[in-house]
Structure formats: structure tokens, C-alpha cells
N, C-alpha and C positions, 0 to 999 in steps of 0.2 A: 504494500500500500504506500503510494507516494503521490502527494498532491499538494497544491497551494491554493489558498483562498484569502482574499483581502477585502476589507470593507473601507471605503475611503470617503463616502459621502456623509456629511453631517445630516442625519435624518431627524427631522422634527415632525413627528407624527401625532395627530390628534385633532379632534373637533375643536375649532376655535383658534387653531394655530395660524390662520390667515393673518392675525395681528402681528406676527413676527416678521412680515415681509420687509418693512422699513428698516428694522434693526439689522437684519441679515444683509440687506442690500448696502447698508452703510459700511459694511466690512470690505466691500469690493473697491470703494474709492469715491471720488467726487461725483461722477456722472455715470449713469447706466442707460442701456437701451432696453426698453420693454418690448419683448417680441411676442406677438399674439396674432390671432386671426382677426377678421374684419367684423365679426358679429357677436359670438357668444359671450365673451368677457365684457363687451359693451352692454349687451342686454341685461346681463346678470348684475352689473354694477361693479364687478371685480376690478375692471380697468380703472375706473374713477377712484375706487377705494385704495388701490395700489398707489396711484398718483398722490393721493392725500398722505398716505403713510410715508412715501418717499420724501415729500415735502416736510413732514414732521421731523425727519431725521436729516434734513439739510442735504438731501441727495438730489441732484439735477437729473433730468431724464428726457429722453426722446422716445417716441412711440414708432415702432415698425410693425404695422398691422396687416401685412400682406401674406401671411402664412396660408397655404392651401391644404386640403385634405391629405394629399400626397405631395410633400414639399418638393419643389423643383430646384435644380442647380442654379438656374438663372435668378430665382428669388434669393437664394443664399448670397450670390455674388452682389446683388443689389444691396442687401442688408450689410454685407461686409464693407462695401464702399462707404455706406452711410456711417457705420461704426467708426471707421478710420477718420472720416471727415469731421465727425463730431467729437472725436477724441474721447470715446467712452472707455470706461475702465472694466466693463463687463456687461452682462446681460441678465435681466429678470424675465424668465419665460413663463407666460401665463397661458394655460390652455391644455389641450391634449398632447399626445406624443408628437404630433406634427409640429406644434409650437416649440416644444422642448428640443426636438431634433434639429429644427431650423436654427434655434438659438445656439446650440452646440456647434453646428457647422459654420455659422456666421463667425463665432468666436475663434474657430480654427482658421478659416480662410482669411480673416483680418490679420492674424498674426503671421501666417505664412506669406501673405500678400500675393496670392496666386488665385486664379479661378478655381473654385472648389472642385470642378471636374478633374483637375490635375491630382487632387488629393484622393478622389474617389477611385481613379484608375492607377494611382501611383504604386499601390501595393504595400505601402509602409504604414505602420501605426502612427497615429497623430501623437506627437511628442510635445507640442506647445499649443496653447490656446488661452484666450481670455477666460476668466471664470464665469460660471453660470449659476444662478439660483433658479431652481425649477419649482414651479407651483402648479402641479397638475390639477386639471378640472375633469379628467376622465380616469376611470380605473381600468386601465388596459395595458398600456405599453411597458410600464415600468421604466420608462426612459429617464425618470428623475434620479435613478440610482445606477445607471449603467453608462459605459463608454462607447455607445453606438449611436450613430445618427444615420437614418435611412433616407436616401434622396432619390428622386427620379430625374434622369437626364432626358429632357423633352426632345433632344435631337434624335434619339434612337429608342426611347421608351425603356431603357435599362433602369431597373430599380435596384440600387446597390448602396452599400453603406461605407462610411468612414468609421474607424475604430481607434481607440487608444485611451489610456488612463487620463490623458490631459483633458479630455472632454467629458469626463465624469463630473456631474455638477458638484460644486463646492458645498452646496446645501440643497436639501429637498424639503420643502414645506408641504407636507401632505395632510390636508385638512379634508376629511370625508364630507363635511358639509358642502364643500365646493362642488362635489360630484352630483348633487341632487337636482341640478338644473338640466341635466342631460335628458333628452327625449328617450323613451323606452327603447326605441329602435337602435339608437346609438349605444345605450347601455348594454343591450344584448350583444352587439357587435364587439365592443371594446372588452367586455368582461370575458367573452369567449377567446379573444386574443390573449388575455392574461392566462387563461387556462391552458392555452396552447404553449405558451412559454414554459409553464410548469411541466406539462406532459412531455414536451420535446426535450427539455433539459434532463428529465428523469430517464428518458429512453436513450439519450445520447451515449455513444461509446466512450465519451469523455467524462461521464458523470462520476462524482466522487461521493464519499459518505456524507459530507457536509451539504452538498447541493441536493442529495437525495432527501435528507431530513427537511430541508427548506421546501423542496418541491412537494413532498408528501403532505406537509402541513398546509401549504398553499392550496393544494387540490382539495383537502378536507374542508378548508374554509370556503372554497368555491361551492362545493357540493352542499354545504350546510346553509349557504346564504344567498346564492345567486337568484333562486326563484323567490325567496322571501323579498328581496329588493324589487324584482321584476313585478311582483304582485302587490307590493305595499311600499310605495316610495317614502313613507313616513317612518319606516323602521330604521332608526339611526344606528342601532347596534349592528344590524345586518350590513348597513352601508360601511361601517367601520371595518367589519370583517372582510367584506369583498374588496375594499380598498387596500387593506393590508395584504390580501392575497395577490393583488396586482403588483404591489411593491416587492413582495417576495419573488414574484416572477421576474422582476427587473434584476434582482440579485442573481438568480440562476442564469438569466440571459447574459449578464456580465461575466460570470465565471465560466459558463459552459457553452453558451450559444444555443442554437436550435438545430433542427434536423430538416428532413425533406418536406415537412408541412409548410414551413416558412419558405423553404427553397422553391416549392411549387407555387406558393401564393404570390411572391414578389413579381413574377412575370404577369400574373393576372391583373394586379392593380397598377403595374407599370404600363400595360397596354390599354386598359379600359378605365383607369382612374376610379375603380370601385373602392368601397370601404374595405379596409384590410381584413377586418374580422369576418366580413361576409364572404370574402374569398377563401379564408381559412375554413369556414363552415362547409364550403363546397368540396374541399379536398381532404379534410382530416378523417372522416369516417372511412373512406376508401383506403387511405394510408394506414390507419390503425388495423384494418382487416389484413392488409398486406404484411404487417409486421408481427402479427400475433404468434406465428410459429417460430420466428427467430428470437423473440423476446417474451416467452410465455410467462415468466415470473413477474416481469415488470408490467406488461399489459394486464396480467391477472390482478396485480395490486391496484392499478388504476380502475379496473373493472369493479373490484370489490368496493372501492371508495364510493363509486357512483351507483351501487346497487346490483352489480353483476356478480357472477360466481367464478369466472376464470377469464384468461386472456382472449379466448375466442369470442367472448361476449363484450369485449371492450368497445369495439366500434358500435355495437348495438346500444349500449347504455349512453354513449356520447351522442349518438344520433337521436336517442330519445330525449336527451337534454336539449338538443337543438330544436326538436319539434316543439318542446315546451316554450322555447324562446322565439318561436316562429322564424327560425334560422335554418330550417332544413332545405337549404337552397342547392340547386344544381348549377353547373356552368351554363346550361341553357337559360336558366332563370336570370343569370347575371349578364346575359347578352352576348355570350361567346358563340362562335360557330365551329363546327368540326374542322373547317379550313384553318382555324387558328392553332390547332394542336401542334403542328410541326414547329411553328414559330415559338410557341410556349415552351416546348421541349428544348429546342436549341437555346433559348434565352435562359432557361433554368440552369443549364450547364455552363452558360457564359457567365452569369452573374452569381450563381450559388452552388457551383460544383463542390466547394469545400463544405458547405452546409449539408448538402445531400450526402456527402461521404461520411458524415457523423451519425447517420442512421444505423440502427442495429442490424439492418440487412443491407448488403451491397446492392444498390439500385443502379442499373445500367440505363442507358438512353431508351432502350426499348421498354423497360419497366415504367419509366416516367411517362412515356408516350401512352402506354396502356392505362396507367392510372388517371391521366387527364381524360382519356376517352371514356373510362368508366364513370368519371365524375359528372358527365353530362346527364346521367339519369339515376345514378346510384341512390341518392338520398330520397328520391321519390318512389323508387322501386322496393324499398325495404322499410 
């Protein structure tokens, strides 16, 4: 047994911790960039409240509110240019994983002073970046505690990430109350993404005893709380538990990464700009069925957490959960055609070959092609 594990983010978890934004931002320096999307944090009032808290701590700020559902390289470059022009000392990311990923990438591109595309395809880990404070408003990506930022290159639809300890947020202010403004459809999508981080890290060939403990606890929290939240948005205890599960998924993602589930999904949202969790919902049941024989003990443990008896039922119980969340989607539902399968397969190995190789079964190009093909009808046939 030989492994390493490190925790570097100052995690400030708990209902009401939104009030800490100004204090934490003041540690970054004189001036920060608020990175967010154009709608949700304005409607919820979080953006205005953040501005007030920054003012109370004598922190100047500028707002960059151009984050997309699937962040684009060009958006990052625009933000990095603004960060340099305004001489910001770091960023405060408000929103879902897209806002946090965009902020991390901006803070890296500004320091390297190159188009972020060069970092995406450069193959090296990010070793320097401006600091980021992450304030998530969705319980899904775990981006607030990991050193990954996923970006889409609009020139060729590649959805690929930059990675490195330098872009792990300096602080994560995780306030479950901030999650409660999400529409149910978004909650279902992002919380399933969190579950996939946990399942995939647990199934990875690189899993270790620490990440296994974290993943198992995270999956238990998802099973016990996801439908409680979905059916009763006022259940703050369930919100706290599902939000914690999401953050735990961020820790496993940082330490272990993911496997073919995410490897197959990134081409989907890269090509069609769909919601990431909805793409995962279309491919995960068919992948779990494929992996059952190769990883019977671990798929069996996942199965038992969600009410099944063994690994062969793993995909069935996860599909049952998806049905309860109205997420039992197929690739056909998401607007893909069978003529897309070749591109999806080629792109999966172009941008995610390493991720696919972490799966407990060796998956060749023909296997991924077949799994994409099955995902056009699988979730509706079972």
C-alpha cells in the first residue's frame, strides 16, 4: 500500500457562512475580480451582497459576469485580459462549477500571460496562478476544492481541462443555503454529477483507502438525501448533507480523477452544449453495466448503498434513481444522432484517453463506440 493524499483548500462549510466572503477576500489583496454568470447570482441577490461585504472590508472589485454553462476558452482569455488591466490580486467566484472553473482558468492565464488554449493543450500542470475564493451556489462539481478547470474550445468543440495545485482555491465558502435557489431540474443534474465523481473515483484503478472512505461516505449521503431535497426544498438538513457530498466528490476528483463516465460525457457537452449532469445521466447506466464483471466488489458496494444486492444490479439501482429525478435520458433525448457516434468516439480518445484508461476495465475504441450506440435507447428500454 503506497499512496499520497493532501488537502490544501481552507474549507469553510456551513449554513450562514456567506458572511465570511468579505473577510476571506481581504486576504487576497486590495482588489479582486468577481467572476459569475449573467443571471442567477443577480436574481438571488448574492452578487449585491458580495459587493457590500467587499466594501465593508475595504476590498475594491470589478465584476466579470460572462460565464457560460460550459465555459469557453475565449471567455477565459477575455477575463484574463481584464484581470491584468485592472491589476486584480485574485478572484471571488460566485456560482456553479462553471463560474469557479472560469475563475481558476482566468487566474492561471493572467499569470502565464498566454491564451488559455496554450495551457489546455500544453500538457503540463499549472504551477502558478492568482488565488481564488470559491463560493459555490450549486452542489455538483466540487470545483471549490479541486485543481481542475474544464473548458470548451469553441474552435473544435474539444472539452478539456487544465490541472494543477496552483488553481486549487485558497478558500471555499460552502454555504448550503446558497444552493436553495436552484430550479429542481438543475439540482437533479448537478447532484447526479456529484454522485458520478464519487462513483468514478471509487471505481478508478487509482483509488486508495482514503479516497474510498470519502467516496463511500459521499455516496451514502447522496442516497440518504438527494430525493429528500428533490421532494422538499425546505429540508435544510438534507441540503447540508447533499452539499457536503458534493464537496467530498471534489476531494476525490482532486486526488483520483474520474473514469470513462466523464470521459464519454465531455464530448457530449462539448459538441451540443448540454448540461453536464444530463449527459452523464445518459451514459452512466450503460457504463456501470459494462463494468460490473470487472469490478464486482466495488459495483456491488455501490449497488448495496442504493438498495441493490450485488454488482450486476448496480446500473439498475442508479437508473432507478435517475427515473426518480426525471433524468432517465437517452442520447436521442439530448438531440444527438447516430451520425455523431464516430465523432464522439474519436473526441473521447482525443481529449480523455487518460481518463478512460483509469476505468477498471480496459475500454478500447470499439467499446466506447458500442457504449455510445447503446446509450441512444438504453435508459428507456430498461
